[in-house]
C-alpha positions as a Markdown table, in Angstrom:
| # | Residue | x | y | z |
|---|---|---|---|---|
| 1 | Met | 0.0 | 0.0 | 0.0 |
| 2 | Pro | 1.4 | 3.5 | -0.8 |
| 3 | Ala | 2.0 | 6.0 | 1.9 |
| 4 | Ala | -0.9 | 8.3 | 1.1 |
| 5 | Pro | -3.7 | 5.7 | 1.3 |
| 6 | Ala | -2.1 | 4.4 | 4.6 |
| 7 | Ala | -2.3 | 7.9 | 6.0 |
| 8 | Leu | -5.9 | 8.3 | 4.8 |
| 9 | Thr | -6.7 | 5.0 | 6.5 |
| 10 | Arg | -5.3 | 6.3 | 9.8 |
| 11 | Ile | -7.4 | 9.4 | 9.5 |
| 12 | Val | -10.6 | 7.4 | 8.8 |
| 13 | Lys | -9.9 | 5.3 | 11.8 |
| 14 | Arg | -9.8 | 8.4 | 14.0 |
| 15 | His | -13.4 | 9.3 | 13.1 |
| 16 | Asn | -14.2 | 9.7 | 16.8 |
| 17 | Asp | -11.2 | 12.0 | 17.4 |
| 18 | Pro | -12.5 | 15.5 | 18.5 |
| 19 | Val | -10.1 | 17.3 | 16.1 |
| 20 | Val | -11.4 | 15.2 | 13.1 |
| 21 | Val | -15.0 | 15.7 | 14.1 |
| 22 | Gln | -14.6 | 19.4 | 14.6 |
| 23 | Ser | -12.8 | 20.0 | 11.4 |
| 24 | Val | -15.2 | 18.0 | 9.2 |
| 25 | Arg | -18.3 | 19.4 | 10.7 |
| 26 | Ser | -17.1 | 23.0 | 10.7 |
| 27 | Thr | -16.2 | 22.8 | 7.0 |
| 28 | Val | -19.5 | 21.3 | 6.0 |
| 29 | Ala | -21.5 | 23.8 | 8.1 |
| 30 | Gly | -19.6 | 26.8 | 6.7 |
| 31 | Val | -20.2 | 25.7 | 3.1 |
| 32 | Leu | -23.9 | 25.0 | 3.7 |
| 33 | Ala | -24.5 | 28.3 | 5.6 |
| 34 | Tyr | -22.9 | 30.2 | 2.7 |
| 35 | Ala | -25.0 | 28.4 | 0.1 |
| 36 | Val | -28.3 | 29.0 | 2.1 |
| 37 | Ala | -27.4 | 32.7 | 2.7 |
| 38 | Leu | -26.8 | 33.2 | -1.0 |
| 39 | Glu | -30.4 | 32.2 | -1.6 |
| 40 | Leu | -32.0 | 34.1 | 1.2 |
| 41 | Val | -30.0 | 37.3 | 1.6 |
| 42 | Pro | -29.5 | 40.1 | -1.0 |
| 43 | Asn | -25.9 | 40.6 | 0.1 |
| 44 | Pro | -23.8 | 39.1 | -2.8 |
| 45 | Val | -21.1 | 37.9 | -0.4 |
| 46 | Pro | -22.8 | 36.9 | 2.8 |
| 47 | Leu | -19.7 | 35.8 | 4.7 |
| 48 | Thr | -21.2 | 36.4 | 8.1 |
| 49 | Ala | -23.3 | 33.2 | 7.7 |
| 50 | Pro | -20.3 | 30.8 | 7.3 |
| 51 | Leu | -18.4 | 32.7 | 9.9 |
| 52 | Thr | -21.2 | 32.2 | 12.4 |
| 53 | Ala | -21.4 | 28.5 | 11.5 |
| 54 | Leu | -17.7 | 28.1 | 12.1 |
| 55 | Leu | -18.0 | 29.7 | 15.5 |
| 56 | Val | -21.2 | 27.9 | 16.4 |
| 57 | Val | -20.4 | 24.3 | 15.4 |
| 58 | Gln | -18.6 | 22.6 | 18.3 |
| 59 | Val | -17.6 | 19.1 | 19.0 |
| 60 | Thr | -20.8 | 18.3 | 21.0 |
| 61 | Leu | -24.4 | 19.1 | 20.2 |
| 62 | Tyr | -24.9 | 20.7 | 23.7 |
| 63 | Thr | -22.1 | 23.1 | 23.2 |
| 64 | Thr | -23.2 | 23.9 | 19.6 |
| 65 | Leu | -26.7 | 24.8 | 20.8 |
| 66 | Thr | -25.5 | 27.0 | 23.7 |
| 67 | Thr | -22.8 | 28.6 | 21.5 |
| 68 | Gly | -25.4 | 29.4 | 18.8 |
| 69 | Ile | -27.7 | 31.2 | 21.2 |
| 70 | Arg | -24.9 | 33.3 | 22.6 |
| 71 | Arg | -23.6 | 34.2 | 19.2 |
| 72 | Val | -27.0 | 35.3 | 17.9 |
| 73 | Leu | -27.6 | 37.4 | 21.1 |
| 74 | Ser | -24.3 | 39.1 | 20.7 |
| 75 | Val | -24.8 | 40.1 | 17.1 |
| 76 | Met | -28.3 | 41.3 | 17.7 |
| 77 | Ala | -27.2 | 43.4 | 20.7 |
| 78 | Gly | -24.4 | 44.9 | 18.7 |
| 79 | Val | -26.6 | 45.8 | 15.8 |
| 80 | Leu | -29.3 | 47.4 | 17.9 |
| 81 | Ile | -26.7 | 49.5 | 19.8 |
| 82 | Ala | -25.1 | 50.6 | 16.5 |
| 83 | Val | -28.4 | 51.5 | 14.9 |
| 84 | Gly | -29.4 | 53.5 | 17.9 |
| 85 | Phe | -26.1 | 55.4 | 18.0 |
| 86 | Ser | -26.2 | 56.1 | 14.2 |
| 87 | Asp | -29.6 | 57.7 | 14.5 |
| 88 | Leu | -28.6 | 59.9 | 17.4 |
| 89 | Ile | -25.0 | 61.0 | 16.9 |
| 90 | Gly | -23.4 | 59.3 | 13.9 |
| 91 | Leu | -19.8 | 58.2 | 13.7 |
| 92 | Thr | -17.1 | 60.2 | 15.4 |
| 93 | Trp | -14.0 | 59.3 | 17.5 |
| 94 | Trp | -15.9 | 59.8 | 20.7 |
| 95 | Ser | -19.1 | 58.0 | 19.5 |
| 96 | Leu | -16.9 | 55.0 | 18.5 |
| 97 | Gly | -15.5 | 54.9 | 22.1 |
| 98 | Leu | -19.0 | 55.1 | 23.5 |
| 99 | Ile | -20.4 | 52.3 | 21.3 |
| 100 | Ile | -17.4 | 50.0 | 22.2 |
| 101 | Leu | -17.9 | 50.7 | 26.0 |
| 102 | Ala | -21.7 | 50.3 | 25.7 |
| 103 | Ser | -21.3 | 47.1 | 23.7 |
| 104 | Leu | -18.9 | 45.5 | 26.2 |
| 105 | Val | -21.1 | 46.5 | 29.2 |
| 106 | Val | -24.2 | 45.0 | 27.4 |
| 107 | Gly | -22.3 | 41.9 | 26.5 |
| 108 | His | -21.4 | 41.3 | 30.2 |
| 109 | Met | -25.0 | 42.0 | 31.2 |
| 110 | Ile | -26.5 | 39.4 | 28.7 |
| 111 | Arg | -23.8 | 36.9 | 29.6 |
| 112 | Val | -22.6 | 36.0 | 26.1 |
| 113 | Asp | -19.3 | 34.8 | 27.5 |
| 114 | Glu | -16.7 | 34.4 | 24.7 |
| 115 | Phe | -18.8 | 36.5 | 22.4 |
| 116 | Ile | -18.6 | 39.7 | 24.4 |
| 117 | Ala | -16.2 | 41.2 | 22.0 |
| 118 | Glu | -18.5 | 40.2 | 19.1 |
| 119 | Val | -21.1 | 42.7 | 20.5 |
| 120 | Ala | -18.6 | 45.5 | 20.0 |
| 121 | Ile | -17.4 | 44.2 | 16.6 |
| 122 | Ser | -20.9 | 43.9 | 15.2 |
| 123 | Gly | -21.7 | 47.4 | 16.4 |
| 124 | Met | -18.5 | 48.9 | 14.9 |
| 125 | Leu | -19.1 | 47.2 | 11.5 |
| 126 | Ile | -22.7 | 48.5 | 11.3 |
| 127 | Leu | -21.8 | 52.0 | 12.5 |
| 128 | Gly | -19.5 | 52.5 | 9.6 |
| 129 | Val | -21.9 | 51.7 | 6.7 |
| 130 | Ser | -24.1 | 54.2 | 4.8 |
| 131 | Asn | -27.4 | 52.4 | 5.7 |
| 132 | Pro | -27.1 | 51.0 | 9.2 |
| 133 | Gly | -30.7 | 49.7 | 9.5 |
| 134 | His | -30.5 | 47.7 | 6.2 |
| 135 | Glu | -27.0 | 46.4 | 6.8 |
| 136 | Gly | -27.9 | 45.5 | 10.4 |
| 137 | Ala | -30.9 | 43.5 | 9.3 |
| 138 | Asp | -28.8 | 41.6 | 6.8 |
| 139 | Arg | -26.1 | 40.9 | 9.4 |
| 140 | Val | -28.7 | 39.5 | 11.8 |
| 141 | Val | -30.3 | 37.3 | 9.2 |
| 142 | Glu | -26.9 | 36.0 | 8.1 |
| 143 | Thr | -26.0 | 35.3 | 11.7 |
| 144 | Leu | -29.3 | 33.4 | 12.2 |
| 145 | Ile | -28.7 | 31.4 | 9.1 |
| 146 | Gly | -25.2 | 30.4 | 10.2 |
| 147 | Ala | -26.4 | 29.5 | 13.7 |
| 148 | Val | -29.4 | 27.5 | 12.5 |
| 149 | Val | -27.3 | 25.6 | 9.9 |
| 150 | Gly | -24.7 | 24.8 | 12.6 |
| 151 | Val | -27.3 | 23.6 | 15.1 |
| 152 | Leu | -29.3 | 21.6 | 12.6 |
| 153 | Leu | -26.2 | 19.8 | 11.2 |
| 154 | Asn | -25.3 | 18.6 | 14.7 |
| 155 | Ala | -28.9 | 17.7 | 15.5 |
| 156 | Leu | -29.5 | 15.7 | 12.3 |
| 157 | Leu | -26.1 | 14.1 | 12.3 |
| 158 | Pro | -25.3 | 14.1 | 16.0 |
| 159 | Pro | -21.6 | 13.8 | 16.9 |
| 160 | Pro | -20.3 | 10.8 | 18.8 |
| 161 | Ala | -20.3 | 10.6 | 22.5 |
| 162 | Phe | -16.7 | 11.0 | 23.6 |
| 163 | Val | -17.1 | 8.6 | 26.5 |
| 164 | Glu | -14.4 | 6.2 | 25.2 |
| 165 | Pro | -11.6 | 8.8 | 25.0 |
| 166 | Ala | -12.5 | 10.1 | 28.5 |
| 167 | Gly | -12.2 | 6.5 | 29.8 |
| 168 | Glu | -8.9 | 6.2 | 28.0 |
| 169 | Ala | -7.8 | 9.5 | 29.7 |
| 170 | Val | -8.7 | 8.0 | 33.1 |
| 171 | Gln | -6.7 | 4.9 | 32.4 |
| 172 | Glu | -3.8 | 7.0 | 31.2 |
| 173 | Leu | -3.7 | 8.9 | 34.5 |
| 174 | Ala | -4.0 | 5.6 | 36.4 |
| 175 | Ala | -1.1 | 4.2 | 34.4 |
| 176 | Gly | 1.0 | 7.2 | 35.2 |
| 177 | Leu | 0.3 | 6.8 | 38.9 |
| 178 | Arg | 1.1 | 3.1 | 38.7 |
| 179 | Arg | 4.5 | 3.7 | 37.0 |
| 180 | Leu | 5.5 | 6.2 | 39.7 |
| 181 | Leu | 4.4 | 3.9 | 42.6 |
| 182 | Leu | 6.3 | 0.9 | 41.1 |
| 183 | Arg | 9.4 | 3.1 | 40.6 |
| 184 | Ile | 9.3 | 4.3 | 44.2 |
| 185 | Gly | 9.0 | 0.8 | 45.6 |
| 186 | Arg | 11.7 | -0.6 | 43.3 |
| 187 | Glu | 14.2 | 2.1 | 44.1 |
| 188 | Leu | 13.4 | 2.0 | 47.8 |
| 189 | Arg | 14.2 | -1.7 | 47.9 |
| 190 | Ala | 17.5 | -0.9 | 46.1 |
| 191 | Gly | 18.4 | 1.7 | 48.6 |
| 192 | Ala | 17.0 | 5.0 | 47.3 |
| 193 | Ser | 19.2 | 8.2 | 47.6 |
| 194 | Arg | 18.3 | 11.8 | 48.2 |
| 195 | Glu | 18.5 | 12.5 | 44.4 |
| 196 | Gln | 16.0 | 9.7 | 43.6 |
| 197 | Thr | 13.5 | 11.0 | 46.2 |
| 198 | Val | 13.7 | 14.5 | 44.6 |
| 199 | Ala | 13.1 | 12.9 | 41.2 |
| 200 | Trp | 10.0 | 11.1 | 42.5 |
| 201 | Leu | 8.7 | 14.5 | 43.7 |
| 202 | His | 9.2 | 16.1 | 40.3 |
| 203 | Gln | 7.5 | 13.2 | 38.6 |
| 204 | Ala | 4.5 | 13.5 | 41.0 |
| 205 | Arg | 4.3 | 17.2 | 40.3 |
| 206 | Arg | 4.3 | 16.6 | 36.5 |
| 207 | Leu | 1.4 | 14.2 | 37.0 |
| 208 | Asp | -0.5 | 16.8 | 39.0 |
| 209 | Asn | 0.0 | 19.3 | 36.2 |
| 210 | Glu | -1.5 | 16.9 | 33.7 |
| 211 | Ile | -4.8 | 16.8 | 35.5 |
| 212 | Ala | -6.1 | 19.8 | 33.6 |
| 213 | Arg | -5.7 | 17.9 | 30.3 |
| 214 | Phe | -7.5 | 14.9 | 31.6 |
| 215 | Asp | -10.3 | 17.1 | 33.0 |
| 216 | Glu | -10.7 | 18.7 | 29.6 |
| 217 | Ser | -11.2 | 15.3 | 28.0 |
| 218 | Leu | -13.8 | 14.4 | 30.7 |
| 219 | Arg | -15.6 | 17.7 | 30.3 |
| 220 | Arg | -16.0 | 17.0 | 26.5 |
| 221 | Ala | -17.4 | 13.6 | 27.3 |
| 222 | Glu | -19.9 | 15.0 | 29.8 |
| 223 | Glu | -21.1 | 17.6 | 27.3 |
| 224 | Ser | -21.3 | 15.0 | 24.5 |
| 225 | Thr | -23.8 | 12.9 | 26.4 |
| 226 | Lys | -26.2 | 15.8 | 26.9 |
| 227 | Leu | -29.0 | 16.3 | 24.3 |
| 228 | Asn | -27.4 | 13.6 | 22.2 |
| 229 | Pro | -30.0 | 11.3 | 20.5 |
| 230 | Arg | -27.3 | 8.5 | 20.4 |
| 231 | Val | -27.3 | 8.3 | 24.2 |
| 232 | Arg | -30.2 | 7.6 | 26.5 |
| 233 | Pro | -30.5 | 10.1 | 29.3 |
| 234 | Thr | -30.1 | 7.5 | 32.0 |
| 235 | Glu | -27.0 | 6.1 | 30.3 |
| 236 | Gly | -25.6 | 9.5 | 29.8 |
| 237 | Ala | -26.1 | 10.4 | 33.5 |
| 238 | Met | -24.5 | 7.2 | 34.6 |
| 239 | Ala | -21.5 | 7.6 | 32.4 |
| 240 | Arg | -21.0 | 11.2 | 33.6 |
| 241 | Leu | -21.2 | 10.1 | 37.2 |
| 242 | Ile | -18.8 | 7.2 | 36.8 |
| 243 | Leu | -16.2 | 9.1 | 34.8 |
| 244 | Arg | -16.3 | 12.2 | 37.0 |
| 245 | Ser | -16.1 | 10.3 | 40.2 |
| 246 | Gly | -13.3 | 8.2 | 38.8 |
| 247 | Leu | -11.2 | 11.1 | 37.7 |
| 248 | Asp | -11.8 | 12.9 | 41.1 |
| 249 | Thr | -10.6 | 9.8 | 42.9 |
| 250 | Leu | -7.4 | 9.6 | 40.8 |
| 251 | Glu | -6.9 | 13.4 | 41.2 |
| 252 | Val | -7.0 | 13.0 | 45.0 |
| 253 | Cys | -4.6 | 10.0 | 44.7 |
| 254 | Thr | -2.2 | 12.2 | 42.6 |
| 255 | Val | -2.2 | 14.9 | 45.3 |
| 256 | Val | -1.7 | 12.3 | 48.1 |
| 257 | Leu | 1.2 | 10.6 | 46.2 |
| 258 | Arg | 2.9 | 14.0 | 45.7 |
| 259 | Thr | 2.6 | 14.6 | 49.5 |
| 260 | Leu | 4.0 | 11.1 | 50.1 |
| 261 | Cys | 7.0 | 11.9 | 47.8 |
| 262 | Arg | 7.5 | 15.1 | 49.8 |
| 263 | Ser | 7.6 | 13.1 | 53.0 |
| 264 | Leu | 10.2 | 10.7 | 51.6 |
| 265 | Ala | 12.3 | 13.6 | 50.3 |
| 266 | Asp | 12.2 | 15.3 | 53.7 |
| 267 | Leu | 13.1 | 12.0 | 55.4 |
| 268 | Ser | 16.1 | 11.5 | 53.0 |
| 269 | Glu | 17.4 | 15.0 | 54.1 |
| 270 | Gln | 17.6 | 13.7 | 57.7 |
| 271 | Arg | 19.7 | 10.7 | 56.7 |
| 272 | Arg | 23.5 | 10.8 | 56.6 |
| 273 | Ala | 25.3 | 11.2 | 53.3 |
| 274 | Arg | 24.7 | 8.2 | 51.0 |
| 275 | Gln | 22.4 | 6.5 | 53.6 |
| 276 | Pro | 19.3 | 5.1 | 51.9 |
| 277 | Val | 15.9 | 6.3 | 53.0 |
| 278 | Tyr | 14.9 | 2.8 | 54.1 |
| 279 | Glu | 16.8 | -0.5 | 53.9 |
| 280 | Gly | 16.5 | -4.2 | 54.7 |
| 281 | Asp | 13.2 | -5.9 | 55.4 |
| 282 | Leu | 11.4 | -2.5 | 55.8 |
| 283 | Ala | 12.3 | -1.4 | 52.3 |
| 284 | Ala | 11.2 | -4.8 | 50.9 |
| 285 | Val | 7.8 | -4.6 | 52.6 |
| 286 | Leu | 7.4 | -1.0 | 51.4 |
| 287 | Asp | 8.1 | -2.2 | 47.9 |
| 288 | Glu | 5.4 | -4.9 | 48.2 |
| 289 | Leu | 2.9 | -2.4 | 49.6 |
| 290 | Leu | 3.5 | 0.1 | 46.9 |
| 291 | Thr | 3.3 | -2.6 | 44.3 |
| 292 | His | -0.1 | -3.7 | 45.6 |
| 293 | Ile | -1.3 | 0.0 | 45.6 |
| 294 | Ala | 0.0 | 0.3 | 42.0 |
| 295 | Asp | -2.0 | -2.8 | 41.1 |
| 296 | Ala | -5.0 | -1.3 | 42.8 |
| 297 | Val | -4.7 | 2.0 | 40.9 |
| 298 | Asp | -4.4 | 0.1 | 37.6 |
| 299 | Ser | -7.4 | -2.0 | 38.4 |
| 300 | Phe | -9.4 | 1.1 | 39.4 |
| 301 | Gly | -8.6 | 2.7 | 36.0 |
| 302 | Arg | -9.8 | -0.4 | 34.2 |
| 303 | Leu | -12.9 | -0.6 | 36.4 |
| 304 | Ile | -13.9 | 3.0 | 35.5 |
| 305 | Thr | -13.8 | 2.1 | 31.8 |
| 306 | Ala | -15.5 | -1.3 | 32.3 |
| 307 | Gln | -18.4 | 0.3 | 34.2 |
| 308 | Ile | -19.3 | 2.4 | 31.2 |
| 309 | Thr | -18.9 | -0.5 | 28.7 |
| 310 | Ala | -19.1 | -4.0 | 30.2 |
| 311 | Gly | -17.1 | -6.6 | 32.1 |
| 312 | Ala | -16.5 | -4.7 | 35.4 |
| 313 | Glu | -16.6 | -7.8 | 37.6 |
| 314 | Arg | -13.0 | -8.9 | 36.8 |
| 315 | Ala | -11.5 | -5.4 | 37.4 |
| 316 | Glu | -13.5 | -5.0 | 40.6 |
| 317 | Ala | -12.3 | -8.4 | 41.9 |
| 318 | Glu | -8.7 | -7.6 | 41.1 |
| 319 | Leu | -9.1 | -4.2 | 42.8 |
| 320 | Glu | -10.5 | -5.8 | 46.0 |
| 321 | Arg | -7.6 | -8.3 | 46.0 |
| 322 | Ala | -5.0 | -5.6 | 45.6 |
| 323 | Leu | -6.5 | -3.5 | 48.3 |
| 324 | Arg | -6.7 | -6.5 | 50.7 |
| 325 | Asp | -3.1 | -7.3 | 50.2 |
| 326 | Gly | -2.1 | -3.7 | 50.4 |
| 327 | Arg | -3.8 | -3.3 | 53.8 |
| 328 | Ala | -2.0 | -6.4 | 55.1 |
| 329 | Asp | 1.3 | -4.9 | 53.9 |
| 330 | Arg | 0.5 | -1.6 | 55.5 |
| 331 | Glu | 0.3 | -3.2 | 58.9 |
| 332 | Arg | 3.6 | -4.9 | 58.3 |
| 333 | Val | 5.1 | -1.6 | 57.4 |
| 334 | Ala | 3.8 | 0.1 | 60.5 |
| 335 | Ala | 5.1 | -2.7 | 62.7 |
| 336 | Ala | 8.5 | -2.5 | 61.0 |
| 337 | Leu | 8.7 | 1.3 | 61.5 |
| 338 | Arg | 7.9 | 1.0 | 65.2 |
| 339 | Ala | 10.5 | -1.8 | 65.6 |
| 340 | Glu | 13.1 | 0.3 | 63.8 |
| 341 | Ala | 12.4 | 3.3 | 66.1 |
| 342 | Asp | 12.5 | 1.2 | 69.2 |
| 343 | Thr | 15.7 | -0.6 | 68.3 |
| 344 | Gly | 17.6 | 2.4 | 67.2 |
| 345 | Gly | 16.1 | 4.7 | 69.8 |
| 346 | Ala | 15.4 | 7.3 | 67.1 |
| 347 | Trp | 11.9 | 8.7 | 67.4 |
| 348 | Asp | 12.9 | 12.1 | 66.1 |
| 349 | Gly | 11.8 | 11.4 | 62.6 |
| 350 | Trp | 8.6 | 9.6 | 63.6 |
| 351 | Glu | 6.4 | 12.5 | 62.4 |
| 352 | Leu | 7.7 | 11.8 | 58.8 |
| 353 | His | 7.1 | 8.1 | 59.2 |
| 354 | Gly | 3.6 | 8.9 | 60.5 |
| 355 | Ala | 3.0 | 11.2 | 57.5 |
| 356 | Leu | 4.1 | 8.3 | 55.2 |
| 357 | Leu | 1.6 | 5.9 | 56.9 |
| 358 | Ala | -1.2 | 8.5 | 56.7 |
| 359 | Asn | -0.7 | 9.0 | 53.0 |
| 360 | Leu | -0.6 | 5.3 | 52.4 |
| 361 | Asp | -3.8 | 4.9 | 54.3 |
| 362 | Arg | -5.4 | 7.7 | 52.3 |
| 363 | Leu | -4.5 | 6.0 | 49.0 |
| 364 | Leu | -6.0 | 2.7 | 50.2 |
| 365 | Asp | -9.1 | 4.5 | 51.4 |
| 366 | Glu | -9.7 | 6.5 | 48.2 |
| 367 | Leu | -9.6 | 3.4 | 46.1 |
| 368 | Asp | -12.0 | 1.5 | 48.4 |
| 369 | Val | -14.5 | -0.4 | 46.3 |
| 370 | Glu | -17.4 | -0.6 | 48.8 |
| 371 | Lys | -17.3 | 3.1 | 49.6 |
| 372 | Arg | -17.3 | 4.0 | 45.9 |
| 373 | Ser | -20.2 | 1.6 | 45.3 |
| 374 | Arg | -22.3 | 3.1 | 48.0 |
| 375 | Trp | -21.6 | 6.6 | 46.7 |
| 376 | Leu | -22.5 | 5.7 | 43.2 |
| 377 | Ala | -25.7 | 4.0 | 44.3 |
| 378 | Ala | -26.8 | 7.1 | 46.2 |
| 379 | Gln | -26.0 | 9.4 | 43.3 |
| 380 | Leu | -27.9 | 7.2 | 40.8 |
| 381 | Asp | -30.9 | 7.0 | 43.2 |
| 382 | Ser | -30.8 | 10.7 | 43.4 |
| 383 | Val | -30.8 | 11.1 | 39.6 |
| 384 | Gly | -33.6 | 8.5 | 39.3 |
| 385 | Ser | -35.7 | 10.3 | 41.9 |
| 386 | Val | -35.4 | 13.7 | 40.1 |
| 387 | Arg | -36.4 | 12.1 | 36.8 |
| 388 | Arg | -39.4 | 10.4 | 38.5 |
| 389 | Lys | -40.5 | 13.7 | 40.0 |
| 390 | Arg | -40.2 | 15.4 | 36.6 |
| 391 | Ser | -42.2 | 12.6 | 35.0 |
| 392 | Val | -45.0 | 13.0 | 37.6 |
| 393 | Arg | -45.1 | 16.7 | 37.1 |
| 394 | Val | -45.4 | 16.3 | 33.3 |
| 395 | Arg | -48.2 | 13.7 | 33.7 |
| 396 | Val | -50.1 | 16.0 | 36.1 |
| 397 | Arg | -49.8 | 19.0 | 33.7 |
| 398 | Arg | -51.0 | 16.9 | 30.8 |
| 399 | Ala | -53.9 | 15.6 | 32.8 |
| 400 | Gly | -54.8 | 19.1 | 33.9 |
| 401 | Arg | -54.8 | 20.3 | 30.2 |
| 402 | Arg | -57.0 | 17.3 | 29.2 |
| 403 | Arg | -59.5 | 18.2 | 32.0 |
| 404 | Gly | -59.5 | 21.9 | 30.9 |
| 405 | Thr | -60.3 | 21.0 | 27.3 |
| 406 | Gly | -62.8 | 18.3 | 28.1 |
């Protein structure tokens, strides 16, 4: 196969990629909006319509609808302000300043968010033409055409629900945590130095900085399940709950692991030059404990993905087993730390040992299966209760209308 078809095949396989979805839909929406505007608007070059379509069409239907409303409101507000100013005072340097200030204030008042500047832009463009009323009406119509085309395109051909990429993002974060935990345990067993503990801390901080990227992927998945005809409302609500709670748990684990690395780095400062942080049986037990926690994190990431697809039983069983082994290792670590302090008579650094144990306890607690299951059940019951109440209200209103017309 030649290189070009191979590259094309890879692009086709990425049909659920947000970049691909956005690029294709924006292009189609822009062309359609321009073609429709040519038929309906006297302007020979109605570029406002495709411009609006490009701004309105988003990766998800929910975002497209809300963006379209804000875009239309911003243009209408700008046009009305410009027409009013042109009738009263015309275009001068000080009237231009007034219209910009008034447009920005109105934009904040009507809460058009990213289109606040669009209010002022629309006003300035209309203020400079010879017939503001006519040009303003054309601009509003073109904006409506672009917004309607963009919304209809995503409504008739709904974009995919980006649940799978969000699940992959959760697994990616879990994999990063697992690698760091395994590295810490392995290097502790080998006699970790001060430089290695500092490297752990830097790696934990990099993971913490990556949270924003994972959160963006999850936000896109949450929006893609709203108003999407491909997704049932109950399934969408469940997927949002599972993914959000999973990412929140891993985010807490990331913060706790960073704190754990900070404790180990502080402890290494108290050691003599070239003395390992922990050694002997204590280091070996810590390695086993961190390995079990790493396995638990990995199983948790796979469990999140499995809960929104299928086959969660295996991942949940592996998570429970890893947590059980980890709690047993935790008790062995605590006993070994107490024995070391008693034997060496060195209780000065016990606050750092205590911080280490507290962070290990927090990791095990955050990944607890039963606690998460109870929380999810309560949340799903709450969602179901709200939907039942809405359904009852709808039936009551319909019954009332039937009685009123009967």
